[in-house]
PDB file with one MODEL, atoms N, CA, C and O in Angstrom:
MODEL        1
ATOM      1  N   UNK A   1     -48.662 -27.667  -2.070  1.00  0.00           N
ATOM      2  CA  UNK A   1     -49.431 -27.997  -0.885  1.00  0.00           C
ATOM      3  C   UNK A   1     -48.862 -27.219   0.294  1.00  0.00           C
ATOM      4  O   UNK A   1     -47.648 -27.064   0.422  1.00  0.00           O
ATOM      5  N   UNK A   2     -49.740 -26.740   1.139  1.00  0.00           N
ATOM      6  CA  UNK A   2     -49.353 -26.053   2.364  1.00  0.00           C
ATOM      7  C   UNK A   2     -50.170 -26.622   3.514  1.00  0.00           C
ATOM      8  O   UNK A   2     -51.154 -27.327   3.292  1.00  0.00           O
ATOM      9  N   UNK A   3     -49.770 -26.322   4.722  1.00  0.00           N
ATOM     10  CA  UNK A   3     -50.521 -26.797   5.885  1.00  0.00           C
ATOM     11  C   UNK A   3     -50.511 -25.732   6.963  1.00  0.00           C
ATOM     12  O   UNK A   3     -49.668 -24.836   6.967  1.00  0.00           O
ATOM     13  N   UNK A   4     -51.454 -25.844   7.865  1.00  0.00           N
ATOM     14  CA  UNK A   4     -51.467 -25.012   9.056  1.00  0.00           C
ATOM     15  C   UNK A   4     -52.274 -25.712  10.146  1.00  0.00           C
ATOM     16  O   UNK A   4     -53.005 -26.667   9.884  1.00  0.00           O
ATOM     17  N   UNK A   5     -52.129 -25.227  11.348  1.00  0.00           N
ATOM     18  CA  UNK A   5     -52.918 -25.763  12.453  1.00  0.00           C
ATOM     19  C   UNK A   5     -54.297 -25.130  12.426  1.00  0.00           C
ATOM     20  O   UNK A   5     -54.435 -23.943  12.128  1.00  0.00           O
ATOM     21  N   UNK A   6     -55.318 -25.917  12.735  1.00  0.00           N
ATOM     22  CA  UNK A   6     -56.679 -25.414  12.825  1.00  0.00           C
ATOM     23  C   UNK A   6     -57.382 -26.136  13.968  1.00  0.00           C
ATOM     24  O   UNK A   6     -56.944 -27.192  14.424  1.00  0.00           O
ATOM     25  N   UNK A   7     -58.475 -25.544  14.414  1.00  0.00           N
ATOM     26  CA  UNK A   7     -59.352 -26.196  15.377  1.00  0.00           C
ATOM     27  C   UNK A   7     -60.455 -26.869  14.558  1.00  0.00           C
ATOM     28  O   UNK A   7     -61.037 -26.254  13.664  1.00  0.00           O
ATOM     29  N   UNK A   8     -60.740 -28.147  14.875  1.00  0.00           N
ATOM     30  CA  UNK A   8     -61.772 -28.878  14.139  1.00  0.00           C
ATOM     31  C   UNK A   8     -62.788 -29.460  15.111  1.00  0.00           C
ATOM     32  O   UNK A   8     -62.442 -29.938  16.192  1.00  0.00           O
ATOM     33  N   UNK A   9     -64.062 -29.408  14.696  1.00  0.00           N
ATOM     34  CA  UNK A   9     -65.169 -29.952  15.477  1.00  0.00           C
ATOM     35  C   UNK A   9     -65.453 -31.377  14.998  1.00  0.00           C
ATOM     36  O   UNK A   9     -65.539 -31.642  13.799  1.00  0.00           O
ATOM     37  N   UNK A  10     -65.594 -32.270  15.950  1.00  0.00           N
ATOM     38  CA  UNK A  10     -65.917 -33.669  15.671  1.00  0.00           C
ATOM     39  C   UNK A  10     -67.180 -34.050  16.430  1.00  0.00           C
ATOM     40  O   UNK A  10     -67.478 -33.477  17.478  1.00  0.00           O
ATOM     41  N   UNK A  11     -67.914 -35.011  15.905  1.00  0.00           N
ATOM     42  CA  UNK A  11     -69.114 -35.515  16.568  1.00  0.00           C
ATOM     43  C   UNK A  11     -68.971 -37.018  16.723  1.00  0.00           C
ATOM     44  O   UNK A  11     -68.731 -37.731  15.749  1.00  0.00           O
ATOM     45  N   UNK A  12     -69.120 -37.502  17.965  1.00  0.00           N
ATOM     46  CA  UNK A  12     -69.079 -38.943  18.235  1.00  0.00           C
ATOM     47  C   UNK A  12     -70.313 -39.582  17.602  1.00  0.00           C
ATOM     48  O   UNK A  12     -71.434 -39.178  17.910  1.00  0.00           O
ATOM     49  N   UNK A  13     -70.132 -40.566  16.729  1.00  0.00           N
ATOM     50  CA  UNK A  13     -71.271 -41.162  16.036  1.00  0.00           C
ATOM     51  C   UNK A  13     -72.298 -41.810  16.976  1.00  0.00           C
ATOM     52  O   UNK A  13     -73.503 -41.683  16.758  1.00  0.00           O
ATOM     53  N   UNK A  14     -71.836 -42.487  17.997  1.00  0.00           N
ATOM     54  CA  UNK A  14     -72.758 -43.212  18.872  1.00  0.00           C
ATOM     55  C   UNK A  14     -73.528 -42.305  19.812  1.00  0.00           C
ATOM     56  O   UNK A  14     -74.737 -42.467  19.978  1.00  0.00           O
ATOM     57  N   UNK A  15     -72.839 -41.347  20.432  1.00  0.00           N
ATOM     58  CA  UNK A  15     -73.479 -40.521  21.455  1.00  0.00           C
ATOM     59  C   UNK A  15     -73.949 -39.166  20.929  1.00  0.00           C
ATOM     60  O   UNK A  15     -74.814 -38.530  21.532  1.00  0.00           O
ATOM     61  N   UNK A  16     -73.379 -38.726  19.805  1.00  0.00           N
ATOM     62  CA  UNK A  16     -73.689 -37.396  19.305  1.00  0.00           C
ATOM     63  C   UNK A  16     -72.933 -36.292  20.026  1.00  0.00           C
ATOM     64  O   UNK A  16     -73.122 -35.113  19.730  1.00  0.00           O
ATOM     65  N   UNK A  17     -72.068 -36.672  20.982  1.00  0.00           N
ATOM     66  CA  UNK A  17     -71.280 -35.685  21.713  1.00  0.00           C
ATOM     67  C   UNK A  17     -70.327 -34.972  20.757  1.00  0.00           C
ATOM     68  O   UNK A  17     -69.738 -35.594  19.873  1.00  0.00           O
ATOM     69  N   UNK A  18     -70.184 -33.675  20.941  1.00  0.00           N
ATOM     70  CA  UNK A  18     -69.307 -32.852  20.121  1.00  0.00           C
ATOM     71  C   UNK A  18     -68.041 -32.548  20.908  1.00  0.00           C
ATOM     72  O   UNK A  18     -68.098 -32.271  22.106  1.00  0.00           O
ATOM     73  N   UNK A  19     -66.897 -32.600  20.229  1.00  0.00           N
ATOM     74  CA  UNK A  19     -65.632 -32.211  20.850  1.00  0.00           C
ATOM     75  C   UNK A  19     -64.768 -31.514  19.807  1.00  0.00           C
ATOM     76  O   UNK A  19     -65.025 -31.619  18.608  1.00  0.00           O
ATOM     77  N   UNK A  20     -63.762 -30.816  20.260  1.00  0.00           N
ATOM     78  CA  UNK A  20     -62.876 -30.038  19.409  1.00  0.00           C
ATOM     79  C   UNK A  20     -61.436 -30.467  19.662  1.00  0.00           C
ATOM     80  O   UNK A  20     -61.069 -30.848  20.774  1.00  0.00           O
ATOM     81  N   UNK A  21     -60.626 -30.396  18.604  1.00  0.00           N
ATOM     82  CA  UNK A  21     -59.208 -30.667  18.791  1.00  0.00           C
ATOM     83  C   UNK A  21     -58.397 -29.919  17.743  1.00  0.00           C
ATOM     84  O   UNK A  21     -58.905 -29.531  16.691  1.00  0.00           O
ATOM     85  N   UNK A  22     -57.129 -29.730  18.061  1.00  0.00           N
ATOM     86  CA  UNK A  22     -56.209 -29.145  17.096  1.00  0.00           C
ATOM     87  C   UNK A  22     -55.835 -30.217  16.088  1.00  0.00           C
ATOM     88  O   UNK A  22     -55.598 -31.369  16.453  1.00  0.00           O
ATOM     89  N   UNK A  23     -55.782 -29.830  14.800  1.00  0.00           N
ATOM     90  CA  UNK A  23     -55.333 -30.723  13.741  1.00  0.00           C
ATOM     91  C   UNK A  23     -54.398 -29.949  12.818  1.00  0.00           C
ATOM     92  O   UNK A  23     -54.387 -28.718  12.816  1.00  0.00           O
ATOM     93  N   UNK A  24     -53.625 -30.678  12.047  1.00  0.00           N
ATOM     94  CA  UNK A  24     -52.858 -30.080  10.962  1.00  0.00           C
ATOM     95  C   UNK A  24     -53.677 -30.288   9.701  1.00  0.00           C
ATOM     96  O   UNK A  24     -53.985 -31.424   9.338  1.00  0.00           O
ATOM     97  N   UNK A  25     -54.034 -29.195   9.028  1.00  0.00           N
ATOM     98  CA  UNK A  25     -54.855 -29.248   7.821  1.00  0.00           C
ATOM     99  C   UNK A  25     -53.968 -28.996   6.616  1.00  0.00           C
ATOM    100  O   UNK A  25     -53.174 -28.055   6.601  1.00  0.00           O
ATOM    101  N   UNK A  26     -54.108 -29.839   5.610  1.00  0.00           N
ATOM    102  CA  UNK A  26     -53.346 -29.715   4.376  1.00  0.00           C
ATOM    103  C   UNK A  26     -54.278 -29.214   3.285  1.00  0.00           C
ATOM    104  O   UNK A  26     -55.397 -29.704   3.139  1.00  0.00           O
ATOM    105  N   UNK A  27     -53.806 -28.230   2.515  1.00  0.00           N
ATOM    106  CA  UNK A  27     -54.628 -27.694   1.438  1.00  0.00           C
ATOM    107  C   UNK A  27     -53.738 -27.213   0.301  1.00  0.00           C
ATOM    108  O   UNK A  27     -52.539 -26.990   0.467  1.00  0.00           O
ATOM    109  N   UNK A  28     -54.369 -27.060  -0.861  1.00  0.00           N
ATOM    110  CA  UNK A  28     -53.665 -26.512  -2.018  1.00  0.00           C
ATOM    111  C   UNK A  28     -53.447 -25.018  -1.786  1.00  0.00           C
ATOM    112  O   UNK A  28     -54.052 -24.435  -0.886  1.00  0.00           O
ATOM    113  N   UNK A  29     -52.603 -24.411  -2.575  1.00  0.00           N
ATOM    114  CA  UNK A  29     -52.343 -22.975  -2.450  1.00  0.00           C
ATOM    115  C   UNK A  29     -53.615 -22.151  -2.626  1.00  0.00           C
ATOM    116  O   UNK A  29     -53.719 -21.053  -2.079  1.00  0.00           O
ATOM    117  N   UNK A  30     -54.590 -22.672  -3.389  1.00  0.00           N
ATOM    118  CA  UNK A  30     -55.844 -21.950  -3.598  1.00  0.00           C
ATOM    119  C   UNK A  30     -56.860 -22.178  -2.477  1.00  0.00           C
ATOM    120  O   UNK A  30     -57.979 -21.670  -2.542  1.00  0.00           O
ATOM    121  N   UNK A  31     -56.474 -22.943  -1.446  1.00  0.00           N
ATOM    122  CA  UNK A  31     -57.355 -23.193  -0.307  1.00  0.00           C
ATOM    123  C   UNK A  31     -58.143 -24.481  -0.379  1.00  0.00           C
ATOM    124  O   UNK A  31     -58.832 -24.823   0.582  1.00  0.00           O
ATOM    125  N   UNK A  32     -58.069 -25.216  -1.492  1.00  0.00           N
ATOM    126  CA  UNK A  32     -58.785 -26.478  -1.629  1.00  0.00           C
ATOM    127  C   UNK A  32     -58.271 -27.473  -0.591  1.00  0.00           C
ATOM    128  O   UNK A  32     -57.075 -27.757  -0.527  1.00  0.00           O
ATOM    129  N   UNK A  33     -59.184 -27.995   0.215  1.00  0.00           N
ATOM    130  CA  UNK A  33     -58.799 -28.928   1.277  1.00  0.00           C
ATOM    131  C   UNK A  33     -58.303 -30.245   0.703  1.00  0.00           C
ATOM    132  O   UNK A  33     -58.851 -30.767  -0.268  1.00  0.00           O
ATOM    133  N   UNK A  34     -57.246 -30.775   1.328  1.00  0.00           N
ATOM    134  CA  UNK A  34     -56.681 -32.060   0.920  1.00  0.00           C
ATOM    135  C   UNK A  34     -56.916 -33.101   2.005  1.00  0.00           C
ATOM    136  O   UNK A  34     -57.335 -34.219   1.706  1.00  0.00           O
ATOM    137  N   UNK A  35     -56.656 -32.754   3.244  1.00  0.00           N
ATOM    138  CA  UNK A  35     -56.815 -33.701   4.341  1.00  0.00           C
ATOM    139  C   UNK A  35     -56.297 -33.116   5.639  1.00  0.00           C
ATOM    140  O   UNK A  35     -55.932 -31.942   5.712  1.00  0.00           O
ATOM    141  N   UNK A  36     -56.273 -33.957   6.660  1.00  0.00           N
ATOM    142  CA  UNK A  36     -55.821 -33.501   7.977  1.00  0.00           C
ATOM    143  C   UNK A  36     -55.271 -34.688   8.752  1.00  0.00           C
ATOM    144  O   UNK A  36     -55.489 -35.841   8.383  1.00  0.00           O
ATOM    145  N   UNK A  37     -54.559 -34.392   9.827  1.00  0.00           N
ATOM    146  CA  UNK A  37     -54.142 -35.419  10.781  1.00  0.00           C
ATOM    147  C   UNK A  37     -53.824 -34.762  12.110  1.00  0.00           C
ATOM    148  O   UNK A  37     -53.755 -33.537  12.212  1.00  0.00           O
ATOM    149  N   UNK A  38     -53.633 -35.586  13.123  1.00  0.00           N
ATOM    150  CA  UNK A  38     -53.283 -35.071  14.444  1.00  0.00           C
ATOM    151  C   UNK A  38     -51.921 -34.397  14.369  1.00  0.00           C
ATOM    152  O   UNK A  38     -51.021 -34.892  13.690  1.00  0.00           O
ATOM    153  N   UNK A  39     -51.763 -33.280  15.055  1.00  0.00           N
ATOM    154  CA  UNK A  39     -50.498 -32.545  14.967  1.00  0.00           C
ATOM    155  C   UNK A  39     -49.399 -33.188  15.809  1.00  0.00           C
ATOM    156  O   UNK A  39     -49.659 -33.885  16.789  1.00  0.00           O
ATOM    157  N   UNK A  40     -48.174 -32.930  15.393  1.00  0.00           N
ATOM    158  CA  UNK A  40     -47.032 -33.285  16.225  1.00  0.00           C
ATOM    159  C   UNK A  40     -47.009 -32.299  17.374  1.00  0.00           C
ATOM    160  O   UNK A  40     -47.051 -31.090  17.147  1.00  0.00           O
ATOM    161  N   UNK A  41     -46.944 -32.778  18.581  1.00  0.00           N
ATOM    162  CA  UNK A  41     -46.990 -31.904  19.757  1.00  0.00           C
ATOM    163  C   UNK A  41     -45.690 -32.007  20.549  1.00  0.00           C
ATOM    164  O   UNK A  41     -45.711 -32.039  21.780  1.00  0.00           O
ATOM    165  N   UNK A  42     -44.578 -32.059  19.857  1.00  0.00           N
ATOM    166  CA  UNK A  42     -43.284 -32.143  20.517  1.00  0.00           C
ATOM    167  C   UNK A  42     -42.265 -31.346  19.708  1.00  0.00           C
ATOM    168  O   UNK A  42     -42.508 -30.972  18.560  1.00  0.00           O
ATOM    169  N   UNK A  43     -41.144 -31.104  20.324  1.00  0.00           N
ATOM    170  CA  UNK A  43     -40.038 -30.431  19.664  1.00  0.00           C
ATOM    171  C   UNK A  43     -38.740 -30.856  20.330  1.00  0.00           C
ATOM    172  O   UNK A  43     -38.738 -31.359  21.454  1.00  0.00           O
ATOM    173  N   UNK A  44     -37.659 -30.651  19.635  1.00  0.00           N
ATOM    174  CA  UNK A  44     -36.346 -30.958  20.188  1.00  0.00           C
ATOM    175  C   UNK A  44     -35.773 -29.789  20.985  1.00  0.00           C
ATOM    176  O   UNK A  44     -34.733 -29.920  21.629  1.00  0.00           O
ATOM    177  N   UNK A  45     -36.464 -28.636  20.937  1.00  0.00           N
ATOM    178  CA  UNK A  45     -35.954 -27.456  21.639  1.00  0.00           C
ATOM    179  C   UNK A  45     -37.096 -26.710  22.330  1.00  0.00           C
ATOM    180  O   UNK A  45     -38.251 -26.828  21.922  1.00  0.00           O
ATOM    181  N   UNK A  46     -36.777 -25.945  23.370  1.00  0.00           N
ATOM    182  CA  UNK A  46     -37.793 -25.085  23.982  1.00  0.00           C
ATOM    183  C   UNK A  46     -38.334 -24.044  22.990  1.00  0.00           C
ATOM    184  O   UNK A  46     -39.512 -23.693  23.042  1.00  0.00           O
ATOM    185  N   UNK A  47     -37.484 -23.558  22.099  1.00  0.00           N
ATOM    186  CA  UNK A  47     -37.932 -22.589  21.096  1.00  0.00           C
ATOM    187  C   UNK A  47     -38.956 -23.209  20.148  1.00  0.00           C
ATOM    188  O   UNK A  47     -39.901 -22.547  19.718  1.00  0.00           O
ATOM    189  N   UNK A  48     -38.760 -24.469  19.833  1.00  0.00           N
ATOM    190  CA  UNK A  48     -39.714 -25.171  18.977  1.00  0.00           C
ATOM    191  C   UNK A  48     -41.068 -25.325  19.652  1.00  0.00           C
ATOM    192  O   UNK A  48     -42.107 -25.241  18.996  1.00  0.00           O
ATOM    193  N   UNK A  49     -41.059 -25.549  20.954  1.00  0.00           N
ATOM    194  CA  UNK A  49     -42.318 -25.633  21.710  1.00  0.00           C
ATOM    195  C   UNK A  49     -43.013 -24.279  21.700  1.00  0.00           C
ATOM    196  O   UNK A  49     -44.236 -24.216  21.573  1.00  0.00           O
ATOM    197  N   UNK A  50     -42.255 -23.193  21.832  1.00  0.00           N
ATOM    198  CA  UNK A  50     -42.853 -21.858  21.782  1.00  0.00           C
ATOM    199  C   UNK A  50     -43.470 -21.600  20.409  1.00  0.00           C
ATOM    200  O   UNK A  50     -44.560 -21.036  20.316  1.00  0.00           O
ATOM    201  N   UNK A  51     -42.787 -22.005  19.357  1.00  0.00           N
ATOM    202  CA  UNK A  51     -43.311 -21.842  17.998  1.00  0.00           C
ATOM    203  C   UNK A  51     -44.618 -22.630  17.831  1.00  0.00           C
ATOM    204  O   UNK A  51     -45.581 -22.131  17.248  1.00  0.00           O
ATOM    205  N   UNK A  52     -44.638 -23.850  18.343  1.00  0.00           N
ATOM    206  CA  UNK A  52     -45.849 -24.663  18.289  1.00  0.00           C
ATOM    207  C   UNK A  52     -46.985 -23.979  19.039  1.00  0.00           C
ATOM    208  O   UNK A  52     -48.107 -23.905  18.538  1.00  0.00           O
ATOM    209  N   UNK A  53     -46.699 -23.480  20.234  1.00  0.00           N
ATOM    210  CA  UNK A  53     -47.724 -22.794  21.022  1.00  0.00           C
ATOM    211  C   UNK A  53     -48.258 -21.574  20.267  1.00  0.00           C
ATOM    212  O   UNK A  53     -49.460 -21.308  20.289  1.00  0.00           O
ATOM    213  N   UNK A  54     -47.379 -20.840  19.607  1.00  0.00           N
ATOM    214  CA  UNK A  54     -47.811 -19.675  18.827  1.00  0.00           C
ATOM    215  C   UNK A  54     -48.723 -20.093  17.675  1.00  0.00           C
ATOM    216  O   UNK A  54     -49.737 -19.443  17.422  1.00  0.00           O
ATOM    217  N   UNK A  55     -48.372 -21.170  16.978  1.00  0.00           N
ATOM    218  CA  UNK A  55     -49.212 -21.638  15.861  1.00  0.00           C
ATOM    219  C   UNK A  55     -50.565 -22.118  16.348  1.00  0.00           C
ATOM    220  O   UNK A  55     -51.580 -21.882  15.691  1.00  0.00           O
ATOM    221  N   UNK A  56     -50.595 -22.797  17.505  1.00  0.00           N
ATOM    222  CA  UNK A  56     -51.874 -23.250  18.058  1.00  0.00           C
ATOM    223  C   UNK A  56     -52.739 -22.063  18.452  1.00  0.00           C
ATOM    224  O   UNK A  56     -53.950 -22.070  18.227  1.00  0.00           O
ATOM    225  N   UNK A  57     -52.127 -21.052  19.034  1.00  0.00           N
ATOM    226  CA  UNK A  57     -52.876 -19.853  19.391  1.00  0.00           C
ATOM    227  C   UNK A  57     -53.448 -19.174  18.144  1.00  0.00           C
ATOM    228  O   UNK A  57     -54.595 -18.728  18.158  1.00  0.00           O
ATOM    229  N   UNK A  58     -52.667 -19.092  17.075  1.00  0.00           N
ATOM    230  CA  UNK A  58     -53.161 -18.507  15.822  1.00  0.00           C
ATOM    231  C   UNK A  58     -54.337 -19.302  15.273  1.00  0.00           C
ATOM    232  O   UNK A  58     -55.248 -18.726  14.678  1.00  0.00           O
ATOM    233  N   UNK A  59     -54.330 -20.624  15.466  1.00  0.00           N
ATOM    234  CA  UNK A  59     -55.423 -21.465  14.975  1.00  0.00           C
ATOM    235  C   UNK A  59     -56.742 -21.117  15.641  1.00  0.00           C
ATOM    236  O   UNK A  59     -57.801 -21.257  15.028  1.00  0.00           O
ATOM    237  N   UNK A  60     -56.694 -20.663  16.892  1.00  0.00           N
ATOM    238  CA  UNK A  60     -57.936 -20.338  17.596  1.00  0.00           C
ATOM    239  C   UNK A  60     -58.571 -19.058  17.062  1.00  0.00           C
ATOM    240  O   UNK A  60     -59.740 -18.795  17.346  1.00  0.00           O
ATOM    241  N   UNK A  61     -57.834 -18.259  16.299  1.00  0.00           N
ATOM    242  CA  UNK A  61     -58.368 -17.023  15.735  1.00  0.00           C
ATOM    243  C   UNK A  61     -59.038 -17.250  14.376  1.00  0.00           C
ATOM    244  O   UNK A  61     -59.664 -16.336  13.839  1.00  0.00           O
ATOM    245  N   UNK A  62     -58.914 -18.456  13.817  1.00  0.00           N
ATOM    246  CA  UNK A  62     -59.508 -18.774  12.517  1.00  0.00           C
ATOM    247  C   UNK A  62     -60.832 -19.497  12.730  1.00  0.00           C
ATOM    248  O   UNK A  62     -61.067 -20.061  13.799  1.00  0.00           O
ATOM    249  N   UNK A  63     -61.700 -19.485  11.717  1.00  0.00           N
ATOM    250  CA  UNK A  63     -62.968 -20.212  11.859  1.00  0.00           C
ATOM    251  C   UNK A  63     -62.735 -21.692  12.155  1.00  0.00           C
ATOM    252  O   UNK A  63     -61.794 -22.303  11.649  1.00  0.00           O
ATOM    253  N   UNK A  64     -63.609 -22.250  12.984  1.00  0.00           N
ATOM    254  CA  UNK A  64     -63.536 -23.674  13.314  1.00  0.00           C
ATOM    255  C   UNK A  64     -63.966 -24.479  12.096  1.00  0.00           C
ATOM    256  O   UNK A  64     -64.986 -24.180  11.477  1.00  0.00           O
ATOM    257  N   UNK A  65     -63.190 -25.496  11.755  1.00  0.00           N
ATOM    258  CA  UNK A  65     -63.551 -26.408  10.681  1.00  0.00           C
ATOM    259  C   UNK A  65     -64.405 -27.527  11.246  1.00  0.00           C
ATOM    260  O   UNK A  65     -64.338 -27.812  12.442  1.00  0.00           O
ATOM    261  N   UNK A  66     -65.199 -28.159  10.412  1.00  0.00           N
ATOM    262  CA  UNK A  66     -65.987 -29.317  10.830  1.00  0.00           C
ATOM    263  C   UNK A  66     -65.499 -30.540  10.082  1.00  0.00           C
ATOM    264  O   UNK A  66     -65.123 -30.462   8.912  1.00  0.00           O
ATOM    265  N   UNK A  67     -65.508 -31.668  10.770  1.00  0.00           N
ATOM    266  CA  UNK A  67     -65.020 -32.890  10.121  1.00  0.00           C
ATOM    267  C   UNK A  67     -65.786 -33.190   8.844  1.00  0.00           C
ATOM    268  O   UNK A  67     -65.242 -33.833   7.947  1.00  0.00           O
ATOM    269  N   UNK A  68     -67.044 -32.739   8.732  1.00  0.00           N
ATOM    270  CA  UNK A  68     -67.837 -33.004   7.528  1.00  0.00           C
ATOM    271  C   UNK A  68     -67.243 -32.330   6.292  1.00  0.00           C
ATOM    272  O   UNK A  68     -67.521 -32.745   5.167  1.00  0.00           O
ATOM    273  N   UNK A  69     -66.425 -31.288   6.494  1.00  0.00           N
ATOM    274  CA  UNK A  69     -65.767 -30.630   5.366  1.00  0.00           C
ATOM    275  C   UNK A  69     -64.730 -31.546   4.723  1.00  0.00           C
ATOM    276  O   UNK A  69     -64.235 -31.267   3.631  1.00  0.00           O
ATOM    277  N   UNK A  70     -64.411 -32.624   5.398  1.00  0.00           N
ATOM    278  CA  UNK A  70     -63.416 -33.574   4.910  1.00  0.00           C
ATOM    279  C   UNK A  70     -64.049 -34.928   4.599  1.00  0.00           C
ATOM    280  O   UNK A  70     -63.355 -35.945   4.588  1.00  0.00           O
ATOM    281  N   UNK A  71     -65.352 -34.952   4.347  1.00  0.00           N
ATOM    282  CA  UNK A  71     -66.039 -36.229   4.153  1.00  0.00           C
ATOM    283  C   UNK A  71     -65.518 -36.992   2.945  1.00  0.00           C
ATOM    284  O   UNK A  71     -65.642 -38.215   2.879  1.00  0.00           O
ATOM    285  N   UNK A  72     -64.933 -36.270   1.986  1.00  0.00           N
ATOM    286  CA  UNK A  72     -64.384 -36.929   0.796  1.00  0.00           C
ATOM    287  C   UNK A  72     -62.945 -37.388   0.986  1.00  0.00           C
ATOM    288  O   UNK A  72     -62.346 -37.956   0.073  1.00  0.00           O
ATOM    289  N   UNK A  73     -62.381 -37.140   2.187  1.00  0.00           N
ATOM    290  CA  UNK A  73     -60.979 -37.440   2.424  1.00  0.00           C
ATOM    291  C   UNK A  73     -60.849 -38.410   3.598  1.00  0.00           C
ATOM    292  O   UNK A  73     -61.719 -38.492   4.465  1.00  0.00           O
ATOM    293  N   UNK A  74     -59.772 -39.117   3.594  1.00  0.00           N
ATOM    294  CA  UNK A  74     -59.402 -39.925   4.747  1.00  0.00           C
ATOM    295  C   UNK A  74     -58.394 -39.118   5.537  1.00  0.00           C
ATOM    296  O   UNK A  74     -57.709 -38.254   4.990  1.00  0.00           O
ATOM    297  N   UNK A  75     -58.305 -39.404   6.830  1.00  0.00           N
ATOM    298  CA  UNK A  75     -57.294 -38.735   7.626  1.00  0.00           C
ATOM    299  C   UNK A  75     -55.927 -39.077   7.072  1.00  0.00           C
ATOM    300  O   UNK A  75     -55.634 -40.243   6.803  1.00  0.00           O
ATOM    301  N   UNK A  76     -55.084 -38.063   6.901  1.00  0.00           N
ATOM    302  CA  UNK A  76     -53.742 -38.234   6.307  1.00  0.00           C
ATOM    303  C   UNK A  76     -52.792 -38.755   7.357  1.00  0.00           C
ATOM    304  O   UNK A  76     -51.613 -38.970   7.072  1.00  0.00           O
TER     305      UNK A  76
ENDMDL
END
């Protein structure tokens, strides 16, 4: 199993409003999706915060995922 940060699109069920957020996505080595959860947004060092910022920036260069791609999964 591996993980990375991604941007995911969500839709509010009641209003239909769409919003985006960073998530940590877990998948098999072959890319099969396993699940996701909210990312840890802290570090014990300034260097760790820089690493987090770099990973979040890389996530914006990948295709946006949709929550419907995880309909068979619960949030991890």
